[in-house]
C-alpha positions in Angstrom: 0.0 0.0 0.0 1.0 3.5 -0.8 1.5 6.0 2.1 -0.7 8.7 0.3 -3.8 6.2 0.2 -3.6 5.1 3.8 -3.3 8.8 4.7 -6.7 9.6 3.0 -8.3 6.5 4.4 -7.3 7.6 7.8 -8.5 11.3 7.2 -11.8 10.2 5.8 -12.3 7.7 8.8 -11.7 10.5 11.3 -14.2 12.7 9.5 -16.9 9.8 9.8 -16.1 9.3 13.3 -16.4 12.9 14.2 -19.5 13.2 12.4 -21.0 10.4 13.9 -20.1 11.6 17.4 -21.8 14.9 16.7 -24.9 13.3 15.4 -25.2 11.4 18.7 -24.6 14.4 20.9 -27.5 16.1 18.8 -29.8 13.1 19.2 -29.0 12.9 22.9 -29.9 16.6 23.3 -33.2 16.5 21.6 -34.2 13.2 23.6 -33.3 14.9 26.8 -35.2 18.4 25.8 -38.3 16.5 24.6 -38.6 14.6 27.9 -38.3 17.8 29.7 -41.0 19.5 27.6 -43.0 16.2 27.8 -42.9 16.3 31.8 -44.3 20.1 31.5 -48.1 19.0 31.2 -49.7 15.7 31.2 -53.0 14.4 31.4 -52.7 12.9 35.0 -53.7 14.5 38.1 -51.3 17.6 38.3 -48.8 19.4 35.6 -45.9 21.7 36.3 -46.4 25.1 34.8 -42.9 25.5 32.9 -40.0 23.2 32.4 -38.0 24.9 35.4 -41.0 25.0 38.1 -41.1 22.2 40.6 -44.3 23.3 41.7 -47.3 21.3 40.7 -50.9 22.6 40.2 -53.9 21.3 41.9 -55.3 18.1 40.7 -57.5 18.2 37.8 -59.9 15.8 36.3 -59.3 16.2 32.5 -62.1 14.3 31.3 -64.5 15.9 33.7 -63.4 19.3 32.3 -63.6 18.5 28.7 -67.1 17.3 29.4 -68.1 20.4 31.2 -66.9 22.6 28.5 -68.7 20.7 25.8 -71.9 21.0 28.2 -71.2 24.8 28.4 -70.5 25.4 24.9 -73.6 23.1 23.2 -76.0 25.7 24.2 -79.5 25.3 25.6 -81.4 22.5 24.2 -82.1 18.6 24.3 -78.4 17.9 23.7 -77.6 19.8 26.8 -80.1 17.9 28.9 -78.8 14.5 27.7 -75.3 15.6 28.4 -76.3 16.7 32.0 -78.0 13.3 32.7 -75.3 11.4 31.5 -72.7 13.3 33.5 -74.7 13.3 36.5 -75.1 9.5 36.0 -71.1 9.1 35.9 -70.5 11.5 38.9 -72.9 9.3 40.8 -71.0 6.2 39.7 -67.8 8.1 41.1 -66.3 8.3 37.4 -64.8 11.7 38.7 -62.0 12.5 40.8 -63.0 15.9 41.4 -66.8 17.0 42.8 -69.0 17.5 40.2 -71.4 19.8 41.4 -68.5 22.0 42.3 -66.7 21.9 39.3 -69.9 22.5 37.3 -70.8 25.6 39.5 -67.1 26.8 38.9 -67.5 26.2 35.2 -70.8 28.0 35.0 -69.1 31.0 36.9 -66.2 31.2 34.8 -68.3 31.4 31.4 -71.0 33.6 32.8 -73.9 31.1 32.8 -76.6 30.6 35.3 
């Protein structure tokens, strides 16, 4: 083998090794960043306000809040009555982690209804 060819092979190999290391560092950085962002808000009982905050907000019931939002935005009529009956049955069955009546009352106050 000629010395010129081996120097070219070593240089090319080192270039690929350095490029691979840089790509791995970028991948690790994005995985770590997405895990931090993924931990800020979740559909569990609590969430953090921001990435650096360690404080968690009050427990929420995601399904109950979305259901009440649908109830409020559906407007008066038979569909609202059916939804209200279904939600009351679910509340009686213990399907919500928050108090149904208190949460419904708070929603009504927040959206200026009744």
